[in-house]
FIKEFI-607454 format. One record per residue: residue number from 0; x, y, z of N, C-alpha, C, O in turn. Coordinates in pm, whole numbers. Each point is the difference from the previous one (the first is absolute). Layout:
[NUM,[X,Y,Z],[X,Y,Z],[X,Y,Z],[X,Y,Z]]
...
END
This chain:
[0,[10357,9218,11125],[-77,83,88],[91,72,99],[-24,116,33]]
[1,[128,-183,14],[92,65,92],[67,121,-65],[23,102,65]]
[2,[8,-115,-192],[62,113,-73],[-96,120,-2],[42,114,20]]
[3,[-169,-141,-43],[-100,108,1],[-5,66,138],[-7,122,10]]
[4,[10,-202,95],[-7,55,135],[123,83,33],[-9,95,78]]
[5,[121,-128,-136],[120,81,20],[-8,132,-76],[43,104,50]]
[6,[-100,-108,-171],[-12,122,-81],[-108,93,50],[16,122,-4]]
[7,[-125,-178,52],[-116,80,41],[-39,-38,142],[-84,-88,19]]
[8,[143,152,78],[-33,-36,139],[-147,28,34],[-56,102,-41]]
[9,[-2,-192,115],[-136,10,50],[-108,10,-109],[-90,83,11]]
[10,[98,-167,-115],[-109,3,-99],[-126,-67,57],[8,-82,91]]
[11,[-121,119,-145],[-125,-67,37],[-7,-134,-73],[66,-20,-102]]
[12,[-144,-72,156],[-20,-130,-65],[-51,22,-143],[44,-68,-93]]
[13,[-134,162,77],[-55,32,-133],[112,43,-96],[-1,-40,-116]]
[14,[95,119,164],[111,46,-84],[85,-118,-47],[40,-7,-117]]
[15,[-13,-85,208],[80,-118,-35],[-75,-86,-101],[58,-47,-98]]
[16,[-187,27,121],[-83,-81,-91],[1,58,-141],[14,-73,-98]]
[17,[-28,204,88],[2,65,-131],[135,-15,-68],[8,-22,-121]]
[18,[99,35,198],[135,-10,-56],[24,-138,-64],[64,-10,-104]]
[19,[-116,-95,168],[24,-136,-48],[-119,-59,-76],[5,-115,-44]]
[20,[-110,193,29],[-121,-45,-71],[-55,-129,59],[-32,-95,-72]]
[21,[22,92,206],[-60,-113,68],[-111,53,91],[-10,121,22]]
[22,[-71,-210,29],[-112,42,83],[48,53,135],[110,-32,45]]
[23,[-195,111,18],[30,52,133],[10,-117,99],[86,0,88]]
[24,[-174,-98,-102],[4,-117,87],[129,-77,-13],[59,-41,100]]
[25,[-14,20,-223],[127,-69,-24],[117,78,55],[94,-58,56]]
[26,[-99,188,-72],[106,86,52],[4,-7,152],[107,-8,60]]
[27,[-222,10,1],[-9,-6,145],[61,-130,53],[69,1,102]]
[28,[-93,-111,-170],[57,-129,41],[152,3,-10],[69,-51,88]]
[29,[-16,109,-195],[145,9,-16],[60,86,111],[102,-37,59]]
[30,[-165,150,-32],[51,89,105],[-9,-69,137],[89,17,83]]
[31,[-195,-94,-60],[-9,-77,124],[118,-96,14],[57,-14,108]]
[32,[-20,-51,-216],[113,-93,3],[132,73,23],[86,-48,75]]
[33,[-69,162,-139],[121,80,22],[9,46,145],[108,1,60]]
[34,[-222,37,-5],[-2,45,139],[33,-116,95],[75,18,96]]
[35,[-131,-135,-123],[27,-118,84],[148,-37,-4],[55,-51,98]]
[36,[10,77,-212],[143,-30,-15],[88,112,56],[122,-11,0]]
[37,[-184,118,49],[75,112,56],[59,93,-104],[92,76,30]]
[38,[-144,-81,-152],[55,81,-109],[-79,127,-26],[44,87,-75]]
[39,[-160,-74,137],[-80,121,-17],[-83,20,127],[-7,-87,86]]
[40,[-54,204,-78],[-85,31,115],[-121,77,-49],[14,99,-72]]
[41,[-130,-144,109],[-123,70,-37],[-30,107,103],[18,-20,120]]
[42,[-66,132,-169],[-43,109,88],[-134,49,-49],[-27,3,-120]]
[43,[-57,35,213],[-131,55,-36],[20,135,-66],[86,79,39]]
[44,[-168,-52,-140],[3,129,-68],[-79,99,85],[-120,-18,20]]
[45,[185,123,31],[-71,95,86],[-109,78,-73],[-88,58,63]]
[46,[93,-58,-196],[-102,72,-78],[-121,-86,-33],[-98,49,-55]]
[47,[105,-179,88],[-108,-92,-28],[-80,-21,129],[52,-55,97]]
[48,[-175,98,-95],[-79,-5,122],[-74,-131,20],[-82,-11,92]]
[49,[108,-91,-177],[-69,-129,18],[50,-73,120],[-48,-109,29]]
END
């Protein structure tokens, strides 16, 4: 996953899930763990009004 983040900066959770053929929920948990370890940072999508 870190390799993907290096190749494609700022992907959406959905993009990562599709790349690895895993669920959005599972992807979100992995990204949460990477963020807790200081290896990634989540940012809100300015185009998503939710």
